[in-house]
N, C-alpha and C positions, 0 to 999 in steps of 0.2 A: 680470541687474540690475545697475543703477548703485550705485556705492557707497553713496550714499547710500540709495539703497531697502534695501542689506542692512545698512545702522545701524538705520534704523527696522524693519525686520523682527528684529533681535535685541532691539529695546527692547520691541517687541509679546512677542516669545519669553519674555522675562524676566517680562512680566507674566503670560502668560497660564500660566507654570508654576504659578503660585499661585491657581490659579482651583478649588479643590478645591470650595469654596461656590460657585461659579457657578451664577447659577440657570438651570434648563435647561428655563425656560417662554418662549413667545413672547408672553407677553402681562402687563403691567402694569396693575394696578387700584388705586384707591384705598385698599386696606387696609393698602399699604405701600410704600416707597421701596426701591429699589437703589441702590449703591452701593460705593465700594471696588474689590474683583476679583469683582463679581456681573454677571451677563450678562443681558440677553434673548436667547434663541437661536431663528431662525427654525423651524417646524416639521419643516421637511429638515434641518435644520441647514447649512444653505446660506450665510446671515448671520449675524452677531452684532451686539448693539448693548451697548456700555459706556462706561468711562471708558479713556482712553489717555493716555500721557506722550510730549513730546518734549523737547528741549533738557536732557540728564540730569535729567528727573525734577523739572524746573522750572515747567512749565506742562503742564495738563492739559486735555483736551478730552474734549465727550460725542461718539461719532461710531459710524457702522457700517462693520464690514468685512467682506471674504470669511473665512468660517470655513478655506478652505484654503491663504489667503494674508493673515494678517493686515497685513500692511503695506499692503496693498490698501485703505484707505480709499477710501469712496464716498461718505459722507455726514460733514459737521461740524456741529454744534448751535452751539457757542460758540466759532467759529473767530475772531473779532476779540475776544472777554471770556474769557480763558483761566484758568483756577484756578491757582493757587500751590502748591496740594497735590492730594493724591489724597480731600482730604475731601468730595467733590462726592456728592450723594443728585439721585436722577432721582425724581421724583415726578409723580404726579396732583393738583393742586389741587382746593379744595373747589368750585371753580366750572368744574371739567372742564379746567384747561389743565395742559399737559405743560412742567412745569418741571425745571430744574436748579440747586439751591440749593448753599451753600458752607457746609458744617456749621462751619466752622472760624471763620464770619464771621455768626455768628447767624443762619442760615439764608438767609442775601441771595439773592435771585433772580438768577442771572446769565445764564438765559437765559429765554423762554417761549415757547411756541407763539400768545400771545395769541390763541387762539381766542375765548375769553370776549368780549375786545373785540368782536369782532365778533359778538356776541351769540350765538355759536354754542356756547356754554359747556352742559354737561350736569353735573347731578350722578352720573351712573349711568356718566359717560366712561369708557373703557378705551383701551389703546394698544396694538397688538400689531402687533409685527415680521413682516413677510411672507416668502417664499421668496424673492421677484422682489427683495428688500432695499428695500422701501418700510414705513416706521413710519408705520401709519395710526392715527388718534386718531379714535373713533367714539363715537356715543350708545348707549345700551341699543336703540334700534331699530334699530343699524346703520346709521345715516346718518353719512357721514364728517364729520367736523369741522375735520378738519387732517389735513396727509399731508406726508411730506418728499419725496416726489417734484413737491411743487408747488414746492419752496425747493432747488431743485440747487445742487452746491457747483462743484467743479472735473470730475465723472465723470457720465457717462452710462452707463446700463445697461440692460437688456431691461425695457422700458415705460414708461423714464422719457422725457418729451417735452422738446423745447425748443422755442420758437416764441413766440407771441404770443397773448393772447386779448383779441380785437379788441373786445368789448363793454367789459370792465373797464379795459384797456389794462395788465393785469399779464403778464408776461413771464417767460419758464422760460431762463435763460441761464447758462452757464456762467461761473466766476471762477477763476482758479489760484491756486496757493497762492504763498506768498510766497518761499516756498524748499521743497527737499525734507523737510526735516525741520520745517519752520512753516507750518500750515494757516490762517493768516490770510490775507486776502483780498489777491492779488497782484496784478501789474499787468497781467494779460490778461483779454477777456473775449470769449465765444464767444456771438454773438447772433445771432436771425432777424432781415434786413432785409427787410420788407415793403413798403417804397416802391418799388415795382415787381414785376419776378418774384420771388418769394420766392428768397433764397440765403442761405448761413450765412456770418457775416463772426469774424474775430479783430481786437481792437483792443486797443491798447497804452495804459490807460488815462492814465498817466503826460503823453505825449506828444500824445493825442487822436489817435492815427495808426492807420490802417488796414494790418495786417499781411499778411491773406490772404484770400482767401474760397472759397467752394465751387462758385460759379458756379449758376446756377439750376436750379431743379429741372425736369426734362427729361420726367417722366412717368415715368421708370424709377430714377433717380436724379441727383445733384446733379452737374451736366456737368462740372463740375473734379475730381470723384473717380471716374474710370473703375474704379479698384479695387473698388469697390462691385459691379460685376456679377460678379466674382470670388468675392464673399461670399455668393450667391445660396443656395449649399446650405446654409448655415449660418444666416443670416437672413433673416427675411422683413422689408422696408422698409416702414413708412408715413406717409406724408404728408399733410396735412389742409389744404385749402384752401378755407373756408367763409365765410361773414358772420360766424360767430362767431369763428372761430380760425384761424391760420395754423402748424402744426407738425408736426414729424418725431420719428417714433421708429422704432425696431428691437424688434423680437422674436426671441430665440433659437428656433432649431426642434429638435425632440424628436433627442435624443441629442447636438444640437451642444453644446462645449465652451464653458465660462464663458467672459464677455467682458466689455470695458469699452473704452469711449470717452474719454481723461482728456485733461484741458488742461493741460500740465505748468509750470513755473515760467518757462521759455523762451519760452512762448507756442508750443509744439508741440502739436497734436493728434494722439494716437496711437490707432490702435485695437491692442488686446493681446487676445491668446487665452490660455487657463490651459492651459498643458502638462501633461497628467497624467502622464505619463513623467517628463518631466525637474521636474516640480515648480516651475514658472518659468513667466514671463510671455511670450509671444511676441509680438513685435511686427509685425503685419501690414500696416500702410501708418501712415503718418506724413503731416502736411502743417504745414510746406512740406516737401516731397519734393526738391525742387533750385532753384535759385535763381528759377525762370520762376514760382515761386509767391508769390515778392514781389510784394505788390500793387505795381501802376505801375510795376515798373521800366523797360519801354520807352515809358512816356510815353501822352500821348494819340496814339492811330492808330497806335501803334506794335504790333508782333506779336512776342511771345518763342518761340525756338525753343530749347530745350535740345541738341536734334541736330545745331543748324546751326552752321558754321565761325563765325559770327558770332551772338550770343546773341539781340541786337535786330535787328530789320529793320521796314521801314515797309511797309503796304498799300500795294498797287499803287496809284497814282495820288496817293502822298505822298512826301516827302521829308525828311530831316532837318531839325527847326526850326533846330539849331544845330550846323553839320557836324562845328565845331571841337569840341564837347563829345563829340559822340559818337567822334570819333577817340581821345578820352582815355576810351572807354569808360562815358560817363555821358550813358545815354540817357532820363532821366528828365524831360528836356524834350520829348519827343514828336515827331510828325512834322505836317508842314504841308501843305494840299494843294498839288500842282504846277500846278493848273487850278482857278481859279473855277469853283464851279456854274454849271449853266445853266439854273437852273428859273424859268418854267416852260418844258418842250419839249426842255429839251436836255442831260437826265441819262440815266443808265441805272445799272447796277446789275451791281457784277462778285461772282463768288461767290466768298468764301474760303472753301478747304473745310479741313476737320478740325480745328477749333478749339474753346477754351471760350471760349462766350459774353463780349461784355464785359460789364461792371459794370452791371448793370439799376436801381441807384437811379434813379428819375427816369422810367423805361421806364412804356410804357403795355403793357397785357395785355389779348390778348381770346382768353380758349379756343375761342368758338365759331367763329373766321373760318378760312378754308382759307388756304394758304400763298398761293395764287396772288392772294386777296383782299388780303393781308397786304402783298405787293407793289405792287397797286394803288393801297392807300390811301398808302403810303409816298411812292410817285412823284406822287400827285397834292396833297402836304404840303411845300412848300417847305423848312419844317424839319426834317423824317425825316431821318436819315444813314444809317440801316441798318435790315435788318427780317430777321426769324428765325423758325422755327416753335418755338412755346413748348413742343410734346410730342413726343418723336422718334417715337412709336410708329405703325404704318399709315403709314410713309413721309412722317409730318411734319404736324402741324396745329396749329392756334393760330396767335398772331401776337405776336409780340413788337415793339416799335417804338422806335427808339432818337433823341432828338433833340437830340443835342448830341456831345460828346467821345466816342469809342470807345476806352475804358480798360480797363488789364489782361486784353487778349487775347493768347493762347497758343497753339500747336497742340499738337493730342494726335491719334494713330493713330484713335483711335475719336471723334474729335469733333465738332461740329456744321457746319453751313454758315451763315456769315452774307453776305447781301447787303451790299454796302457802295455807297451812292450815290457814282456818279463823275460826271464830265463826261462827254459821249460820245467826247471827244477823245482820256480817257486809258485808254478800254475798249479791245479789238481791235477794231482797223478792218476792215471789210468791203472788199475791193478788188474793185471793179466787173471784170465780164468782159469788157470793152473792154479794158481796162488790163494785165489779164492777157495776154490773147493777145499785144499788142503787144509785152510783157517777154518772153514766149515767143518771139516771132519774131526779135527784138534779140539774143536769147540764142544760138538756134540759128543764127544769119548770123554769132556772131562764134564759133562753137565750134571749125570747122575751122582757123579762123586761129589763135586760142588753143592746139589740140594742134601746129600747126605749130612755132610759135615754142617753147612748151614742150617740145619733143622737143629743139631745137636747146639751149635754155639747160640744160637737165637736168645735162649732162654736167660743164658749166663750174659750175654750182652745187654740184654733189657736190664737185669739187675744191675748192671755197673753201669749204665748210660748216666742216672742222674748223679752217681757216685764222684764219676769223672767230670760233669759240669760243674758240680760244687767245689772239686777238688781245681778247676780252672777257674774260677771266681775267687778262690782263697789267694790264689796266687796273683791275682790281677791288681789294681792299681785303687782299686774300690775301700775305703775303710770299712772296718766291721764294729758292729756294736753288740754289747751285750742282752742277750735273750730278757734278761730278767729286768732291765734297765728299760728296753722299751714296752714291756708287759706293764711296766708300772707308771709308765709315764703317759700311756694310753688308759689308763684305769682298768687294765684287766684286758682291754679290746671291747670298751665298755659301748653298748648300741648307740648310747646318748651323743658320745664321741665321734660319731659316723659322718661324715663329711660327705661321702660321695661312693660311687662304685666306677672303678675304672675296667679295663678291656680283661681284667684274670683276677680280680678281686674287690675288697672293700678297703678304704678309704679312709684313716682314723686321724684325727686330731689330737696330739699331745703334746707334752711339757716335760723337756729332760732334766735332771737335776740343777744344771747351771741358770734354769729358766728360759730357755733357747726354745721356741716352739717350732713345733715339725709337725711333718706330714707323716703317716704311717701307710705304706701300702700293703696289703696283707695278701699272699697268694692263696687262692681260693681251692679247697682241696677237690672242688668240681673242674672238669676239665681240664686235669694236672697237667697235662702234657705240653697244651697250647702254652698253660701258665708259665709253665718251667722253660719254653724256649723264650718268652717274652722276658721272663725274668732275669736271666743270664744274657740277653741281649742289651738289655737296657744298663745290667752292670759292665758290661764290657764297652758301651759306646759313652753314656751320660758321664760317668765317672772320669772321661777324658774329655771333656769340653767346658770351657768358662766363657760367657759371654754374657751380657747385662738381659739379653732378653731369650735366653734359655733358663728352664728353672734347675736348681743345683739340685744334685744329688750329694747326700752328706754322708751316707754308706750303705749297709746293707747288714740284714743279718740274717744266718741260719743255723738254724736250733731244731735236731731231729726232724720233724716234717714240717717244720714252719720254715717260710722262707719270706721276708720281709725287704721291704724299700724305703729309707727315710731320707725324704726331703726336706728343703727350708719351707716354711709353711705360708700360704700366699693367704692371706686375710679375706681377699675380696672374690675369692673362689674361682670358678671358671667365667669367663665371657660369655657362653651361652646364658649364663643367670643373670645377665645384664638385659642382653640385646634381644631376648625373647620373652620378657617378662614386661610387660606394658607399663608399669610403675616404675621399675627401677630404669627400663630403657628412656624413659622421660628426664631422668635425671644426668644423662649422656649429652655432656654437651661438644659440637661437633670438632672441637679442639682435642676433647680425649679422644673422641674414634678415632681422629686422625692419628694422634700418640700411637695408639693401638696398632694401626695397618702401618704407621711406621717401623713400631718394634717388631712387629710380626716379619717383616718385610728383611730388615738387618737380620733379625735373628736367621732365616733362611740361605742369605748372602753368608753367614758364616759359616752354616753348616755346608753349602753347597761349594765353597771355594776359599774360607778363610781358615777352619778348624785342621789342627793337624790331620784329621780323616775326612776327605771327602764324602759326605751322607746325604741320604735321599731320608725324608721324616715318615712319607708313605700311611700317614694316618694325621695327616693336619686338618682340622677341624675347631668348630667356637668352643668345645667340651675340652679341648687340650690345648688350650690359650689359657693361662692361669693369671690374675691381675693382684700384684702386691698391694700394700696399703697406699701406694702411692699412685696408684692404676698405671703401673708398668705391666707390658703384657710381656709375658714369659711362656715359650712353647715348652710344651711336656708330654709325658709318656711316649717313650722311644723304644716301646715294645716290638715293634715291628719294622725300626729305621733299619737303613743298609748302607753297607760300606761300598764306595768303588774306589778302582786303584787311579791314581794319577799319571802313572806312566805312559800314556796315548796310545793305549791297544786297538786294533785294527778296528776303524768305526764301521766297519760293513758287515760285523758282526753283532746282531741285535742282542739284546739282554732280555730274556723271557724269562718269566718265572710261572709255574702251573700251580702255584698257592697262590689264590688273587684273595689278598687281605687289606682289607681298609673299611670305610666307610660310606653308606649310599648316600646321594646326594654331593658326593666331594671327591668322588671317582673319575678320573679322566679315562676317556671314552677307550683311548688306546692300551690302557691297562686293564678296563672292565672285557673289553671283547679279546685281547690278545694276550696279555698279560705280558705287556711290554715295558720294561722298568726305566723310568731316565728322572733326570730332573722335571723336566717338564710335568711330570705327575704332580710335584708339589705346587709347581707354577697355578697347574688347573686348581685345585685344592684352595690355595691362597685367592685367586680371582672368585670363586664362590663364595669363601671368606669375607672378602671385600665387598661384596653385594649385598650379604647378610648383614654385615656391620653398617653399612649404609642405610639400609631398608627397614633392619631390624626385622626381617621376617626369616623364615627357615626354608630353603631350600630342600623338597620334599615331595613326594609323591602327589599328595593332594595340591599342591602348590609349586609349579615349577619356575623359581624364582630367576634362572637365567632367561628361560623364553619371555618373560614378564619384562624384564630388564633390557632385552633387546627390541622388544615390542616398542616400548617406551623410547629409546635410544632413536632409532628409524623414525619415529614421528617427533622427534627435536624436544619431546616430553620428559628427559631424564628425570628433571628434579620433581617430578611426581613419586618416582621411589623414595624420597626421604618422606618422613613422617612429618604431618602437619607441624608438630610441634619442634623438631628440630629444624625445619626449613623456617618456621617463623624468629627462628631467634640467631639464626645465621647472617653475617655480613654478605653484603656483593662479592666479595673476595672469596669469602667462605662456602657461597654457593657454586661459583666458579670452580673452586677445589674439590666439591662433591660430583661437579660433571664429571672434571677428570680424572676422579677415582672409578666413577661408575666407566669411563670407556677403558681403563687402565683392567680392570676387573674382566670387562668383555674380551677385550686381546688375549686376557690369561687363561679363556674358557672355551678359543678355537680350537675344533676339530683337529688341526693338523699341529703335532708338537712345533714343529717348526717354524710356525706361526704366531708361537707364543714367545715374548720374550723373556730375556733371563731374570734370575730375580736382581742381578748386578745392575740391569737396566731399567729395572721397575721402578727404584727409587730416583732415581732421576727424572723419569717421568712423572712421578707423584711430586717433586718437587718444582716442576715445569722448567729443569733444565734440560729435558730433551722432548724432541717435536714427537708429537703422537700420529701415529696413524689410524685409517679407520677399520676396525677390527672386520671382519666375515662374520655371515650369520653363524652363530655356533649350532652344532649338531649335538642332543643332548640325548642320553640313554638312559632311562630311568627304568627300576622295575615295574612291573606290571601290577604284581601282586607281592603283597608282604611275605617274606619267608618267615618260616617260622622258628622262632628263637632267634633269628638273625645269625645263628651259628649252625656251622657245618652244613650249609647247606649245597644240595646238588641239581644242577640243571636250572638256575633260575630263568623263565622266558623273560625278556625286556621287551620294551615297547620299540625298541629299535629292529626294523626287520631284519631277520635271521642273525640275530644275536642270542649265543646262550652263553651263561657265565656259568662255571663248573667250579667246584670246589671253594666255592665263596665262603669267606668267613668274616663277616659283617661284625661290627664294632658300634 
């Protein structure tokens, strides 16, 4: 729980300690009011109703809360009209209204159900608090006159609906608290939009701005909330769409834990489940979960992809409306068509696979149509820009049609198909058979000639390749050193000055003539071409980077066959020398570990979005995190790093490499199996690194740290991941921080890249500035046998069924 929730909990606890005279009944009659420390208690003691205070007992409210968790208030009566003292009385008036009176102000009515003003009052009315948390006012015959479920505040519980009564216009929606200890109406609302295919939206009142949305109901769940399918064993979801009402509610299944869905003061919707063992709320899901849940982030006809090298891209057939703004990472202006539509007769549809459907406000829905009929209708209407199935069951049925801009679309692993109208010239061209035959004949004719010339120039190309690469380096931005100076600085590359071995050579400690200590990486003569590629890559990339948490490349040296890189010297060497050494590990305080974690995170954020070049490191591990004399973490070894464009290329084209390079234990599943390259590759490695820093144990074949951490997390024993020495030296706040780090680490190593947080979101999570969702069970792929030498390995069979890693270059 957050600190504010802890404060609220203690306030409630102090009140509950004074409840010896509390009413142990669930029913309030006209025979007498309740007040002070008295309570209504539901028959099964699940919920309580009474007065509670905030702001140092200066404001008092009538509310309903869970008995097991008094801080979890689910309904507040007088949220915008607080009492100044605890002198409130809850009573039934003579006309049958449920009222809150201020005894200190001559029984002034602070709040009323106003049921009698609707002609619903009854002299024999009674109010009862039910075990589902609903406060029901009924007449003598049992007819409901008023109920709290019709007037939700900031929380949905089992049986409470959100939506709209289409006949009366009444709406059931959530509104946030002003702050964690102020239940007055806050800045955010969670409402059902019925103008199109129904979906839930979060609005910010003060700015009239939509913050996020759930996606339309697809027959199973809200399309933008795939986590709902993981709750099916706990909840039954009920969606109603009739002529009378459109609404949504859930019911907890028998034996399921207590749960609630709350809109907090920051506009974040959180699904929380009560952990009976830990006696705390566990956050199972939250929205927004990442930046792609921010409404309109990529503008009209844009698509958001949290796992992509660039977050925003354009649907095929569209291009950035303002390339300059897109280069500055502002994609809200959206995309424009590359080719005007040619309706009638000149258009077709492009299938955008696996997405959260665009905003449906203003769309049309026909639940009785087939998907094929939907496509024909859209094609015959020149105003129709896209269509999709309204129900995903049975392969997809029903019809949603869009007639304007497609807004707020994002990729999901289990998303729907959206069929977007394009000019036929923007669709995949169909090559005529005769054209293919001609091309084939021409290619065949030139094949032998090309082979001949290719053989002749191959030898010359090989000889000139190194020269060309080195010429490129010399023309770059990296300063150069005289070979004699470097040789003297390292004592002639004396073995006693060797301080480590990198991916392609030995690293020596040296001292320049001006007294500056440096680390010199010398290209090894063995495996020359791999080392040459990494040498050029590192010179090209790291020389252009400047950040406190990246190791600084001072320069390079090329002399005959010698290739050298000169770095700033890190006196505490690499992180793995600390965390995997039992003696040195014990000297690392939790604060130092946390500083290292945050330092690495900041370095990755710089690489991923803040540097001049958008970059993926691809080999983040403990050995490549260096520590200076002040224990500041600096990411090193950019030999296999990769640049990405910022221009917002089409996100449908996956980035795949056939050359799999990296380190076992840190390699993401999608990269190891399919060669998929994205920023989420670094996020996965960061997650492994966090778990290693917390535990002091290495993720390896003989001990799968990820599986071990997940098992402890599931059993609510995450703190056992810390060594006893570290655990005993931590304050309660630091222990809580450690639990947060473990959960963030597990979020980062989830199987699906789209479920991992971006590095820009990780730092707020670690700092408790952003809510954490519950991670899914990780899928871990580790080789069953150690490949010989860990270099140039072919077809290494993995412990995952059906997985083969080819051309794997371990480091």
